[in-house]
N, C-alpha and C positions, 0 to 999 in steps of 0.2 A: 556590028551592033553599036560600038562606041561611036563610030562615024555617024550613024543614023541619029543617035541621041544628041550628038553635038550640034546637029542641024535642026533640032526641033524648034518650032516657033510657038510661042505662047499666044493665045487669043488676046484680043484687046482687053484692057482693064474693064471689069464689070461693075465694080462699086468701090467707092472710097468714102471712108468715114473719118473725119478729123477728130482726134482725141484731145491732145493738149497743144496749146500754143500760147506762150507768154512772150510778148514783145520784149526784145532785148533792150536793156537800159544800162547805162554806164555803171550805175551803182549796184547792179545785180551781181550776186556772188556766183563763183564757179565752184562746182563740186570737186571735192578731193576724193581720193580712193578710200580714205577713212570714212568720209561721208557715205560713200556708196555702200559700204559693207558693215560699218560699225556704229554709225550715228542713228540711233533709234528715233531721235526726234524728227528725222526726215521721213519716217514711215507714218502713215495715217494713224491718228489716235484710235484707241480701242478701249473696251471695258474688259480688263483682265479677270480671268476666272469667272466669267459670266455663266451662270447655271441656274437651273430651277431648283427649288427647295421641296423635296418630297414630303408628303404629309401635310403640306400647307395648302392654303387657298390660292394655289398657283403664284406664290411669292417667288422672287428670284434674288440672287445675290451677285455682287461683283466687288472688285477692289478699286479704290480710288486713292489718290495721294492728297493728304490733308496735312498742312504744316510741314511738308517735306517728308512725311512718313505714310506708309500704307495703313488703310483702315478698311474693314469689311463692312459693306453697305447692304441693307436689305430693302428691296422694293416690292411694291404691291401693284396690282393692276388697276387700283383706284388712283394711282399716281403718287402715292406717298413713298417717300424715301427716307431712311434714317440709318445713321451709323450704329452698328451693333457691337463692334469691337475694334480697338486700335491695336497696332502691333505691340505697343508697350503693355497694354492690358493682357494680350495673349501671352507675352513673355512672362509677365508676373504670374499668370494662372499656371503656366507650365512649370515654373520654378517652385511654386507652392505644391504642385503635384509630384515634385521630386525630380523633375527634368534638370539636366545640367544647364548652366547659364546659356541663354540663347543670344547669340551675337548676330543673328540674321538681320539683314537690312531690308528684306522683302518678306511679305507674308507667305508662309508655306502653303502648299496645295491643300485646299479645303475640300472635303468630301462630306456632303450633308447626308446624315443617316436618319434624321427625323426632322419634324417641323421646327424644332428649336435646338438641335444639337448637331454638331459636325465632328468630323474626325480629322486629325492630322498625324503625320508620322515625323518623329524627331529622334535621330540617333538610335534607330533600331527599335523604337517603342511607339506603339500606337496609342494615342490619347483621344478620349472623348471630351469635347468642350461644350459646356452648356452656354448657349448664346444669351440666355436671360440672366443667369447668375454670374456669368463670366468666370466660371470655375472649370477646372480640368481635372480629369482622373485618368490614370494609366490603365489601359485595358490588358495589354500583353506586349511582350517584346519578342524580337527575333534577331538573327545574326546581323551584325552591322555590316558584314561583307556580303550580304545576300544580293543575289541577282534575280532578274525576272520576277519581281515581287508582284503578287496578284491577290488583292483583297477580295473576299467573297461578297455577294450582294448585300449582306447585312453589315459588313464592315467589322465583324467580330472574329474573323479568321483570316489568315493570310497563308498563301502558298509561295514558296520561293525556291531558288536553286543555289547550290554551292558546288562548283566543279561539275561533276557528272550526276549529282544526286539531287533529289527532290525532298523538300521538308515542308512541314506545316507548323504554324503556331497559333494558339488561341489561349484563352484564360485557363491556367492550370496545366497546359500542355505545350510549353514553348519548345521550339526547335526539335520537334518530333520528326524522325526520319521516315519518310514514306518509302524510299528506296535505299538500298545499301550496295550499290554497284561498285565493284573494285576496279573494273576495267575502264580507263578514261575514254575509250572509243565507243562506249555505250552510254549515251546521255539521256537523262530523264527530265521532263518538265520544261524543255526548251523547244522553241519553234522548230518544226521539222521541215524537210524538203526545201532547204535554203530559202524559207519564207516566201515561196511562190504560192499560187492558188489562194491568195487572200489570207494566208496564214501569217499572223502577227505575234502569236505567243504559243506556249506549249502546255498551259493548264486551263481547265474549263470547269468552273464551279457549277454544281446543281443549284436550283433556285433558292433553297434554304441553306445551302452550304454544308449539308451533311455528307455529300459525296463529291469527289474530285476526279475528273477524267484528265488524263495527261498522255503526252506522247512519250514513247520509249523508242529511241533511234539508235539502232545498231550500225555503227560505221566501221566495224572491224574489217570488212571486205573492201573498203574504199581506200584508195592509195593516199598515203601521206604526201602533203605538199609543203615544201620548206618555206618558212618565213624566217628572217634573221632580225633579232632584236639587238640594235647597236647601242642601246642605252647603258650597257654594261661593258666592262673590259675584262676578259675578252668578250666579244659578241656571243650571243647564245642563239642556238637554233630553236625555233618555235613552230614546229610543224603542225598543220591542221588538215582536216579531212576535206578534200575538194574533188567531188565526182565529175569528171569531164565527159563531154558528149561522147556517147558510144561505149563508155567504159562501165564498170560495175557500179551500180547504185547502192545507196544504203537501204536498210530494211527497217520499216517502221511498224510498231504496234501501238495500240491504245489501251492503257490500263485504267481501271476505275477503282479508286480507293474509297472504302467506306470508313468514315471517321468514327462510327460507333463500334464496329467489329474490329477496326484497325487491320483489315485485310484487303488485298488487291485481287481483282479478277481482270483478265485480259480479254478484250473483244476478239471473237473468233473470226477474224477478217480473211483467213484463208490464203490460198495460193493464187498466183505466184507472189512471192514475197517482195519482188520489185514492182511495187504499185504505190499509188499515192492515196493517203487517207486525209481527206480534207473536210472543211466546213462542219466541224464537230458541234452538235447541237443536243441539248437535253430536252426531254419531254417535260411539260409543266409538272407532272406528277412524279418526276424523278425516277420513273421505272424504266425508261428507255434512253439509249443514246443513238442519235442518228449520225451517220458518216457518209459522206460522198466518196465512194471508192472509184478511183480513176486508174485505168491501166497505164503501163509505162508509155505506150504509143500515144496516150492522151487523146484517144478518139472513141473511148467507150466508158461511160459513167454509169455507176449503179448507186442509187440512193438507198442505203441499207438501214434497217432498224435492228438494234441489238438489245438484248436483255441486260440491264445494268447490274443485275444481281448475279447472273450466271455467265455473262459474256456471249451467250449463244445468239446466232443470227435468228431474228424473228421472221423478217421477210425483206424482199426487195420491193420498194414502193413503185419505182419506175426506173427506166434507163434512158440515157441520151447517147446517141451515136453520131459520128460524122464519117462519111466515106470519102471526103475530099480535103479536110484539113484537121481541125482539132476541136475538142470540147474543153471549156475552161471554166470549172466551177470556182466562184470567188466569194460566195456569201453563204453563211449558215441559214438554217430554217428560221423563220420568224413566226412564232405561234400567235394566233389571234386571241387576245385576252377574253376570258369567259367562254372560249370555245377550244378546249384542249385537243379536240379532234380535227382542228383546221390549222393550216399554216400557209405562209406565202413563200414561194420559191422564185428566185431571180434567175432568169435564163436568157441566153442570146439565141435560142433555138430557131427563131424565125428571122434571124438576121440582125435584130436589135435587142438590147437587153430590156426585158419587160417583166411584169409581175404576174405570177400564176398562183391561183388559189387552189390548194389541194386538201383533200381529207387524209387522215392518217391511214386510211385503208389503201391509199395510193391512187385514188380516183381524182382526176383533174376536174374540179368543179367549174372553173372558168378562167379564161385569160382576162386579167383585169385591165391591162393597158396594151395598146397596139398602135403601131405607126412607125414611120421612118425617123425615129428619134430614140434616145437612150434614157433609161432610168439611171440616175447617178447617185441617188441616196434614198434609203427608205427611213422615214423619220418616226413612224409610229401610227397610232390609231386614234380616231376621233369619233364624235357623234355616237357615244356609247358603244364604241368598237364596231360601228357599222361602216366606217370609212377608213381607208388607209391614206396616210399623208406621205408625199414623196417629193423629191427634187429631180428635175429632168431637163433635157435639151429640147423639149417640145417646141419652144419658141425660136429655136435656131441653135446651131452647133456652138456658137460663141457665148450663148446665154445659159444661165441656170435659174429656172423659175420654180416656184413651189406650187404643188397641186394636191387635191384630194379626189379620190374616186371611191364610189360605194362598192362594198364587197359583193353586193347583189348584182353589180354590173352597171353600165352606163358610161357616159362621157365624163372625163376628168374636168374638174373646175379649178381655175387658177386662183391661188391665194395671195400671191405676191404682186406688188405694184412697182413699176419702174423697170425699163429695159436695162439689162445688165446681169450681174451675178448675185444671187441670193443664196446664202447658206443659213441653216436654221436648226434649232432644237425645239422639240415639241414638249409642252408642259405635261406633267404626269397625268393630268385629267384629260388631255387632248383638246383643251379649250383654246390655248394660246400658243403662238410661236414666238420665239426669240429670233427675229430676222435680222441678219447682218447683210447689208447691201452695199455693193460698189459698182461703179461703171467706169467707162473711159473718162467721164467728166465729174464723177462723184467719188471722193476718197473713201468715205465710209459713213453709213447711216445705220444705226441700230434701233430697231423698233420692236414693240410687242404687237402682234397681229392676231386678230380674232379669227379662229378657224371657221366659225359659222358663216361669216360673210366676207372674209378676206380683207377687212378694213383695219388699218392701224389703230391700235388702242392708245399707245403713247410712244413718243420718241425719247429714247434714252441717251442717244448721242448723235450729234451731227459734227463729224470731224472736219476741221478746216483743212484747206490745202497746205500741207506741210512744206511745199516747195516754193511758196510765194517768196519773192526776193532772190530766187536762184534763176540763173539764165538757162532756159530750157529751149530745146528745139521743138519742132512740130512733129507729132506722131499721128500716123494715119493707119487705120485698118483697111486693107486692100483685098480684093477678091480676084483671083486669076483661075485659069484652067490648068488642070494637071496635064502631064505628058500624053495621056490617053485622049486629050481633046474634049472630054466631056465632064470629067469629075471636077467639082468646085473645090478650090483650095483657098485657105484664108491666110493672109500675111499681115505683118506689121512693119511699117516703114517709118523711121525717125530721121529727120533732116536736121542739119545744124542750125543753131541760133543765127540770126542775121542772114538767113538763107538767100542766096542769089542764084536764081535758075540759070543765069547765063554762065556761071562758073562750072567747073568740073571738080567733083568731090571723090576722094577715095571712099570705098564702100566695104563694109564688113558684114558678112552673113553669119549670123549666129543660129545654130541648128541643134536639134536632137534627132528627131525623125523616127524614133523607135516606139514600140508598143506601150500603151497605157499613159502616154505623155501628150499633153496638149499645151503648147506654149502661147498661143494667140487666143485671147479671150476678151469678152466685153467686160473688163474690170479695170481697176485703177492702173494706169500706165499700159493698158492693153495686155497685161500679163508680163510686161517687160520689167526691167530693174534699172537702178540708178547708174550702173556701169554703162548701160546703153546711152543714157543721157550724158554721162561724162564723155563718152566717145563722140557723141554729137557735138559737145562743146569744143572738142579738139579738132572738129572739122570733118568728121566722118559721117557718111550716111550708114545707118545700121538697119539691117533687114532680116526678118525671120519669116519662114513659111512652114506650116505644118503639112508635110507630105503624106501621101498614102502610106499606111503602116502605123501612123500615130493614132492617138486615142480618141474615144468618145464620138465616133462617126459611124459605128456599125460594122458588121462582119465584112461586107464586100470591101469597104475602105480599108479596114485594119488588116485584113488577111490577103490583100493583094500582093503582099511580099512573101507569102508562104513558100518555103523551100528555096528562096532566092534573095535572102537578106542583102540589102545594099543596092540591088539593081533598079527596082521600081522607085525606091526612095531617091536614088541618084537622078533618075530621069525627071522626077518632080522638082527636085532642087534645081536642076538645069532649066526647067520651065520657069522657075523663079528668077534665074539668072537672065533668061531672055526678057522677062518683064523689066528687070533692072536695066538691061541694055536699051530698052525702049524709052528710058528716061534720059533726056538730054543732059542732065546735070551729073549723071553717074559716069565716072572715069572708068571705061571698060578695061583699061590697061592697069588699073590699080584696084583690084578686087581681092579681098581676103576672106577667109572662112575660119570659124572657130566653133568647137563643140567639145563636150566632155562625155565619157563613157560611150553610149551608142552614138552620141554626137562626135566623139573622138574617132570612132570607127568611120562615120560618114565623112568627117573632115579628111581623113587619110584616103578614103575611097575616092572622093572627088579630086583630090590632088594627084592621084595616080591613075584612076580609070577614066578621068576626063582631063588629062594633062593640058596645062596652058590656060584653063578656064580661070583659075585663081592664081594670083602672083604670090600670095602668102597664105599659109595655113598654120593653125595652132590646134593640135589635137591632144586632149587630156584623157588619161586613163583609157586608152583606146583598145577595143577588141580588134585584133589583127587576124586571127584565125579562129573561127567558131569551133573548131575541133578542140581548142584549149579552154572553152567556156563551159559553164556548169550544165549538167544534164537537163534539169527540169525546164529551164528557160530555153536553151538551145534546141532541144529535141521537140519542143512545142512548135517552134517556128521553122525548123529546118529538117525535122526527122533526124535519124541518126546518120553519122558519116557513112555507115555501111549501106543504109537505105538510099541516101542522096549524095553520092560522091561528086556528081557534077555540080550540084548547088554549093557544096562546101568548097570545091575547087574554084568556082567562079568568084565566090565571095572572099577567098583567101588573099589577103593583101600582100603576102610575101611574093605572090606572083607578079606584082606590078611595081615593085620597088624601083626598077630601072626605068620606069616610065615617068618618074617624078620630074616635073619642071617647076621652077620657082623655089621658094624657101618654105621649108616645113620644120616646125618645132614640135616635138613630142614631149609630153610631161607625164610623169607617173609617180605615185606614192610608193615607197619601197616596201610597205607591208600591206599592200592592197590585197584584200581577201575576196574581192568581188571579180574584178578583172586583174588576174595575177600579173605581176611585174614581167613575167616571161614574155608576154605579148609584145611589149615595146622593146624589150632587150633583144629578143630574137629578130625583130624588125631592124633594129640598129645593127646587129651582127650581119644580117643579110645585106644591108646597105654597105657596110664596110667591105664585105666579100665582093660586091659588084662595083665598088669604087664610086658609090653614090654619096654625096655629101648631104647630111641633114643635121639639124640642131636638136639637142636633147637636154632635159633638165629633170632632176628628181627631187622629191620632197622626202627627206629621211624621216622615218618613223610615222608617216601619214598613211592612213588606209585609202579607200577609194576616193573619198572627197577630202580636199584640203580645206579644213575649217578653221574657226577661231581667228586669232590675229594674223595667222599665216595666210589667210585668204586674201588679205590686203597685199601681201608679198606676191602671191600667185597672180593677181590681176595686174599688179604693177609689171610683172614679168611679161604677161600676155600683151599688155598695152604697149610696153616698150618695144616689143618685137614688131608689132604692127607699125609703130612710129618709125622704127629704123628701116624696115624692109619694104613698107608699102608707100 
């Protein structure tokens, strides 16, 4: 099989789109690593904290710098803009309201609660600020060491966690304990199921804030996994719960706390306890809680309705099953305003994620969108709640455009203008969009857009090219065929400044290749970053291709890797290599590869399952053996080790250590709680046992990603390795 893959030939280039090309001039600057990761002035300008103001006539606000300091600005759709509060005025208002001296250099996060008032949080106290009088008043306080802070829709209550317990605060009832759990292994109010299935938090307020649903996660049956904190002497063990594929999983229930009765009921989600409770949604009348209940095999979903007062199961509205791969619920219900008996459900049941309109009886009223493209965001409702507004890939996998479709059915109409990537928020009335746009040639444009006709109302920002004056190479978007000979793949190719096609250049492939990630897009720099431009300045060609298994291309594309992670992705990356080899200026003897996390897994896979293809590899935070990775993610794509021993064995990179050719550097954070350190340590031990030389570097105290100022150190390390070895 490996011999066959190594001989795959890619079909000729189908399309090339030039992104950026600035002619090199002697006076142009070169990027530094600090520029690439820390210099914000080299990122396109934006409007910070841009948001709609509820209760207004579709006014909006954002921050701008005036006189070297932040000020809050209010805009209207008639084109008027005025400053409503400076940072100095806010600081004075807070001190008058009893807040400690504010030494902030930037405006705190603003949450508008009404047309003329907003709320901010400082030092564990929530303040309401009157934008007209420029006065502030303390509403309530909560613990300064609170975590997972979640304000209710009115902004007058907050839920938060400390250690394993859940608390609420509101006026007259500060720091009230919802739970009093003594066992650290049973946690309340935190994201469950390792934040898979679209889960981002563990608390869910009802619409008026009188009830709070929350996760209770019992991890007592899950094995402790050791992490070591070396910031103290002696070092301390900091074990955490990490359920590995095929092992015992945690057990989750959902509690509902009534703030009036101060009592909790638990939803009767039943057996087996090893199941996933996802996409928690409140009914508009606060009488019901909806939960997507998914079995551990992740191939059978039930959308259940529960009584919020008793916790009893009311009914199962519908089920989704798969007999060949998996079901993956990612989004809660979205109820239609003014129609509490109707909601929209997002599903990939027909092979692409689309919108389905249901009644609360469980009847499918109609499929609202259809086609070989994906819904990527649901923005809200317009035209007196007769239309739903969304973002999708309907114009092509590299683009994101905005659309509206009638709930009564019909063809979607496009609202956005300009090929590229549009992200937006819909005004509370559904009349306007705040549309942020970029493309391969446009750094950023922010406009208000009328939903009725899709025409821009006003332009709020046209960001200049922040890289003028820097020496850049040329970046192209390219289209090739996958290893199956028929599937289209999209790539990004950057060549050095002063490019000479008669020369031979070393080439670095940057990749990820895993689920839910798309690296190549029609956006500024083509989805790339300034490190890639820095590498081009140093004389490298830099290439990326999104292989099958990556995101936003539909089920057939994304699930081609099911039960065999690494194999199809490798074949497609090798198709990308064949494309590179067809370019006369690529030095086939000097090709490198780099990726992190799933990309670290793929880097190590290609260095050892296709030995000799790449001279140098740098893999960060790599999965080495999927048996050592978490249950929720791994079992979705691989089933359990007991069900799929052949797939796990084939993907297990311990089996290929002695096939390594060339130079390989592995990098890991010592307190990585996502891909635990054991992956690369065991790989290193296996290499030692087999007499194989490889290079290794750790980042003490860093979790899965090396962030902050140390990211400059990390990429200096990676770049230096390529400079020395390639």
